[in-house]
C-alpha positions in Angstrom: 60.1 149.1 -75.5 60.1 152.8 -74.7 59.1 154.3 -71.9 56.2 154.3 -70.9 54.4 154.2 -67.2 52.8 151.2 -66.3 49.2 152.5 -66.2 49.7 153.5 -69.6 50.2 149.9 -70.3 47.8 148.4 -68.8 45.4 150.3 -70.7 46.7 149.3 -73.7 46.7 146.2 -73.3 43.0 146.9 -72.3 42.6 148.5 -75.6 44.4 145.3 -77.4 42.0 143.5 -76.0 37.8 145.3 -76.4 40.5 145.8 -80.2 40.6 141.8 -80.6 36.6 141.9 -79.5 35.9 144.7 -81.8 37.6 143.6 -84.3 36.5 140.3 -84.9 32.4 141.6 -84.6 32.1 144.0 -87.2 36.1 145.1 -88.1 37.9 147.9 -86.7 39.4 146.9 -83.7 42.3 149.4 -84.7 39.8 152.4 -84.7 40.2 151.7 -81.0 44.0 150.6 -80.6 45.7 153.3 -82.7 44.3 156.4 -81.2 45.4 154.7 -77.8 48.8 154.6 -79.5 49.0 157.6 -81.1 47.7 159.2 -77.4 50.5 156.8 -74.8 53.0 156.1 -76.6 55.8 158.5 -76.0 56.1 162.6 -77.6 57.9 162.6 -80.8 56.9 159.2 -82.2 56.5 158.7 -85.7 52.5 157.4 -86.7 54.1 155.5 -88.8 55.7 153.5 -84.9 52.1 153.3 -84.2 50.4 152.3 -87.6 53.7 149.4 -88.0 52.7 147.9 -84.1 48.5 147.7 -84.3 49.2 146.1 -87.9 52.2 143.5 -85.2 49.3 143.4 -83.5 46.5 142.8 -84.9 47.0 140.7 -87.1 47.6 137.9 -83.9 44.1 138.6 -83.0 42.6 138.7 -86.7 43.9 135.2 -86.9 42.7 133.8 -83.5 39.5 135.4 -84.9 39.8 133.8 -88.6 40.0 130.5 -87.4 37.3 130.4 -85.3 34.4 131.8 -88.1 36.7 128.9 -90.6 35.2 125.8 -87.9 32.1 127.2 -88.0 30.7 129.4 -90.3 29.7 128.8 -94.0 32.6 130.8 -95.6 33.8 130.6 -99.2 37.6 130.1 -98.4 38.7 129.9 -102.1 36.8 133.2 -102.5 38.4 134.8 -99.3 41.6 133.8 -100.5 41.9 135.1 -103.7 40.4 138.8 -102.2 43.0 138.1 -99.4 45.8 138.2 -102.4 44.8 141.0 -103.7 44.3 143.2 -100.3 48.0 141.9 -99.2 49.7 143.3 -102.8 47.4 146.7 -102.3 48.1 146.9 -97.6 52.2 146.2 -99.2 51.5 149.1 -101.8 49.9 151.9 -99.5 51.9 151.4 -96.2 54.9 152.4 -98.9 53.0 155.8 -98.6 52.3 155.7 -95.0 55.6 156.7 -93.3 55.0 159.9 -94.2 51.8 161.0 -92.8 51.3 162.8 -89.8 48.6 161.8 -86.5 47.4 165.6 -87.8 46.4 164.2 -90.7 45.0 161.0 -89.6 42.3 161.8 -87.0 39.7 164.1 -88.7 39.9 161.3 -92.1 39.6 158.4 -89.7 35.9 160.7 -87.9 34.8 161.1 -92.2 35.7 157.5 -93.2 33.6 156.6 -89.4 31.3 158.9 -90.2 30.5 157.7 -93.8 30.2 154.3 -92.5 27.3 154.9 -89.7 25.4 157.0 -92.9 25.0 154.0 -94.3 24.3 151.8 -92.2 21.7 153.4 -91.2 20.4 154.4 -94.2 19.7 150.7 -95.1 18.1 148.8 -92.1 18.5 145.1 -94.9 21.8 145.7 -95.3 23.3 142.4 -94.4 19.6 140.6 -92.8 20.4 137.9 -94.8 22.3 136.5 -97.6 21.5 135.8 -101.4 20.2 132.6 -103.1 23.6 130.7 -104.6 26.7 131.8 -105.0 28.0 135.0 -106.2 28.6 135.1 -109.7 32.3 135.9 -110.9 31.3 139.3 -112.2 30.6 139.7 -108.5 34.0 137.9 -107.4 36.1 139.7 -110.1 34.1 143.6 -108.5 34.6 142.4 -104.8 39.2 141.8 -105.2 39.0 144.4 -106.8 37.1 147.2 -104.6 38.1 144.9 -101.3 40.9 143.7 -102.1 43.2 146.1 -103.5 41.1 148.7 -102.9 40.6 148.9 -99.2 43.8 146.8 -99.0 45.4 149.7 -100.2 43.4 151.9 -97.1 44.7 149.5 -95.0 48.0 149.8 -95.7 47.7 153.0 -96.0 45.6 154.5 -92.7 44.5 150.9 -90.7 41.9 151.8 -89.1 38.4 150.6 -89.7 39.7 148.4 -92.2 38.0 145.4 -91.2 34.4 147.1 -91.3 35.1 148.1 -94.7 35.7 145.3 -96.1 32.5 143.6 -93.8 30.3 146.7 -95.5 32.0 145.9 -98.9 31.9 142.3 -98.7 28.3 142.2 -97.6 27.4 144.5 -100.1 29.3 143.2 -103.4 28.7 139.4 -102.9 25.7 140.1 -100.7 26.9 137.9 -97.3 25.2 138.3 -94.0 27.2 140.2 -91.6 28.2 137.7 -89.9 29.3 135.5 -92.7 31.2 138.8 -94.1 32.7 138.9 -91.1 33.8 136.0 -91.3 35.4 135.9 -95.1 36.4 139.4 -93.4 39.0 138.2 -91.4 40.3 135.9 -93.6 41.3 138.5 -95.8 42.3 140.8 -93.3 45.0 138.8 -92.2 46.9 139.0 -96.0 46.6 143.6 -95.7 47.6 142.8 -91.9 50.9 140.5 -93.6 51.8 143.0 -96.3 51.5 146.4 -94.3 53.5 144.6 -91.2 56.5 143.2 -93.6 56.7 147.0 -95.1 56.2 148.2 -92.3 59.2 145.8 -90.1 61.5 146.6 -93.2 60.9 150.6 -92.7 61.9 149.5 -88.7 58.8 150.6 -87.6 57.4 148.9 -85.4 58.0 148.5 -81.4 58.7 144.5 -81.1 58.3 143.5 -77.3 54.9 146.4 -77.0 53.4 145.0 -80.1 54.1 140.7 -78.9 52.7 142.1 -75.0 49.6 143.9 -76.6 48.9 140.7 -79.5 48.5 138.4 -76.6 45.6 140.6 -75.6 44.1 141.0 -78.9 44.3 137.3 -80.0 42.0 136.9 -76.4 39.5 139.3 -77.3 39.5 138.3 -80.9 38.4 134.7 -80.3 36.3 135.5 -77.8 34.6 138.0 -80.2 34.6 135.4 -83.2 32.2 133.1 -81.1 29.5 135.8 -79.4 29.2 137.3 -83.5 28.4 133.7 -84.5 26.2 133.0 -80.8 24.3 136.2 -81.8 23.8 136.6 -85.1 23.7 139.5 -87.9 20.8 141.8 -86.2 23.8 141.9 -82.7 26.8 142.8 -85.0 24.9 145.9 -86.5 23.9 147.5 -83.2 27.8 146.5 -82.4 28.8 148.2 -85.5 27.1 151.6 -85.2 27.3 151.8 -81.4 31.2 151.3 -82.0 30.7 153.8 -84.4 29.2 156.9 -83.3 31.0 156.4 -79.7 34.8 156.3 -81.9 33.8 159.9 -83.9 32.9 161.2 -80.7 35.6 160.4 -79.1 38.0 161.5 -81.8 36.4 164.6 -82.7 36.8 165.4 -78.1 40.6 164.4 -79.5 40.9 166.6 -82.3 39.2 169.6 -81.2 38.7 170.2 -76.9 41.1 168.5 -75.4 
């Protein structure tokens, strides 16, 4: 365990709890937890260590949310697993390139990606409000494997934050799912991407396991609660939370980058 004050440790735990809830509802909980880790860990801590620790925390909360969703939502588990296996390979590859990445690179990249997500959702007000009739075609499933699996999986290993959100958007767009079903499917896929990246980070020795174990307890509680909330409130609620989270995090990261 690194030398962390009690105040910072409490903030880490609260961030992990909130990140678990956000990740279960709309994805992208790492967009909250990772910046907190980057700011709160001792000076000189490599960015890869923050990334690896975030993965160790996220995989627990994501798994809890996936189990909750699978019990109550109409998830095509077979398709989700196929996309997830591709995502595992993509995230493992992406993690190999992450070791040399600095925090100065991470923050602007995350902000640009967040703004792109917000613009897409705002310009498509009917996006994810209702599923398409009938099952997804083979072509759409293959497209989802390539985009949501290999493509977003690689991003998850390389950078990580926002992966759940991007998965929700990609699955909704490609497979024509409603936002709640897309969130449920994304959790299964995200479990695979987290596992692939975590194995790589662990092999590189870039995980603070004691800290991750503590934060994982809070992340699991948040993830389970978030999945139940999304299932109860529906796609309209998920959309509102998505936009709220995106704009709040863009403002926070912009402040950290240019004003702090």
